[in-house]
N, C-alpha and C positions, 0 to 999 in steps of 0.2 A: 151818719145815718139820721142825725137829728133833723137834717134839712128836709127829709122826705116823710117825717112823721105826719100821719093824718091824711096823706094822699091816698086816694082809693085805687084799687086795682083796675078800675075801668078806664083810667087815664089813657088817652089816645097815644099810640106809639110804643106802648109797653110790649115787649116780646111775649110770645106764648109761653105757658108754663114749661113746656118741653125745651124750648130754646133757652130759657133762663136756667133750667136744671143742667143742661149740657154746658153752658158757659160757666156756671157755678162750679161744677165738677172740674172744669179745666182751669179754675183759679183766675178767671178774668174779673178784674176789680169792679167793673160796671155791673156785673151780675149781682153783686151784693146789694147795691141800691135797688136794682130791679126786683130782687127777691123781697127786699124790705117793703117796697111799695105794694107788691102783690099780696104778701102774706102777713104783714105786721098787724093788720086789723084783726085777722083770725087769731093770731098769737095773743094779742092784747085782750081780746074778748074772752078767750079761754082762761087767761091769767086772772082777769078781773072777776069772772064768775067764781073761780076757785078761792081767790084770796080776799075778795070783797074790799080791796083797798086800791085806789087808782095809782098812788105812788108806787106801791109794790108791783102792780101790774106793769107799769111803765118800766120799772127796773128789770123785771123778768123779761120783758120784750126785748130790751137792749141786750141782756145776757144771752138770750136764745140766739140772736143773730151773730153776736161775737163768738159764741161757742161753735155755732154752725160754720162760720167762716174759718175758724182755727182748725176745725175738724173736717173740713171739706174733702180731704183725701179719703175719708171713710164713706163718703156718699157715692153710690153707684147709680147713675140715672137710668141704667138699663134694668135695675132690679126694683125700682120703686120711684114714687113721685116725690119731688122736693117738698111739696106742701105737707105730705104725710110724715116725711123725715123730720121736718121742722116741728110738727105737732108732737112727735115723740120726744124731741129735745125739750119742748115746752113743758110736757108733763114731768120730766125730770127736774127742771128748774122750779116748777111749782112745788113739787115735793121737797126740794131743797129749802125753799123759802118757808114752807110750813114747818119743816123740821127745825129751821133756825128760830122761828117764832117760839116753838116749844122750848128750845134751849134758853132763849131770852126770858121766857116766862119763868122757867125753873130758876134761872140766875136771880131774877128779881125777888122771887119767893125766898131764895136762900139768903139774899142780902137783907131782906126784911127780917128774917129769923135771927140773923146775926145782930142786927141793930137792936132787937128786943131782948137779947141775952147779954146782960152786963158783963158776965165773965167769959164771953165767947172768945175774946182774944187770948185768954189764958189756955184755951184748949187747942191751940195749933198743934196738930199732930205731925208725924213723920211724913204722911202722904201730902200734906200741904206744902211742906218744905220741898219734897220731891217735885211737885208740880211747878213750883217757882224755879227750881234749878233747871228742869227740863225746858220750860218756856224760855229761859235765858239762853240755854244752849241751842235751842231751835232757832232763835233769832240770829245766832252767829253763823249758821250754815249758809253755804252758797246756794244760789238758785241754779237749777230748778228744784234741788232737793228740799230746800226750805219750804217752797210753795207746795210741793207734792205732799210733804208730811203735814203741813197746815191743812190742806184740803182733806186729807185722809182722817185726821184725828180731831180737828176742830170743826170741820164742816160735814163730817161723816160721809164723805163721798167714797164711792167704790173705785177700785182700780180702773175699770173701763170708763167710768165717768171722768176721772182725772185725765186719763189718756186722751179722751175725746176733747175735753176742755183745753188742754195744753198742747194738743196736736202732737203727742209723743207716742211711740210704740208702747204697747201694754207691757212688754218685757222690761223696757227701760224704767217705767213707773215702778214695777215690782222690785227691780234691782235697787232703785233709789230708796224705796221704803225699807228694804231689808238692811242695806248698808247704813242708812240713817238711824235705824233703831239700834243697831250694834254700836254705833258711835255714841248715841245718847246713853245707852246702858253703861258703856265704859266710863263716860264722863260722870255719870251718877255714882258709880262705884268709887271713882277717884275723889269726888267731893265728900262722900261719906267717910272714906278713909282719912281724908284731911281732917274732918270734924272729929273723928274718933281719936286721932293722934294728939289733939290739942288738950 
């Protein structure tokens, strides 16, 4: 997609929006480049206006088209326009980025608070240990379960958003989350039991 960045939608030879939408829904690879050429400017403009940062807007633009392509099976050209569908994905990705900024800001503030508290390292509580154990266990899971849980709990994505991004059925996503949580809970109990027996 990087090859077509900045190309305007008025370039000669570009199929009509309806033709692009039909090909996109059918999964024809050339339609992704056509869609990017026609709508990337709109997506980028929306992202830049909301985020105020060019690098973030470029990242969001790429994410939108990757997500759209992976989730193309959910797009029905008969029920809506591809441009509007992409705009909806754009708004989700912008919201995700804004939420991530908020988490980053809170993390920086928390780190600054810890740095200013000389005895902070002595106040590591059970919740901190739990988080470390869970992060370690999460890293050991196989994909797609590991990715699904990461998106759900570290990026605050909803089940439908995860299903769309990974092109998985919603029921599959819910099942992975439920089974993953049960596994993590059991592992946490085992670790605590091991600690208690020492």
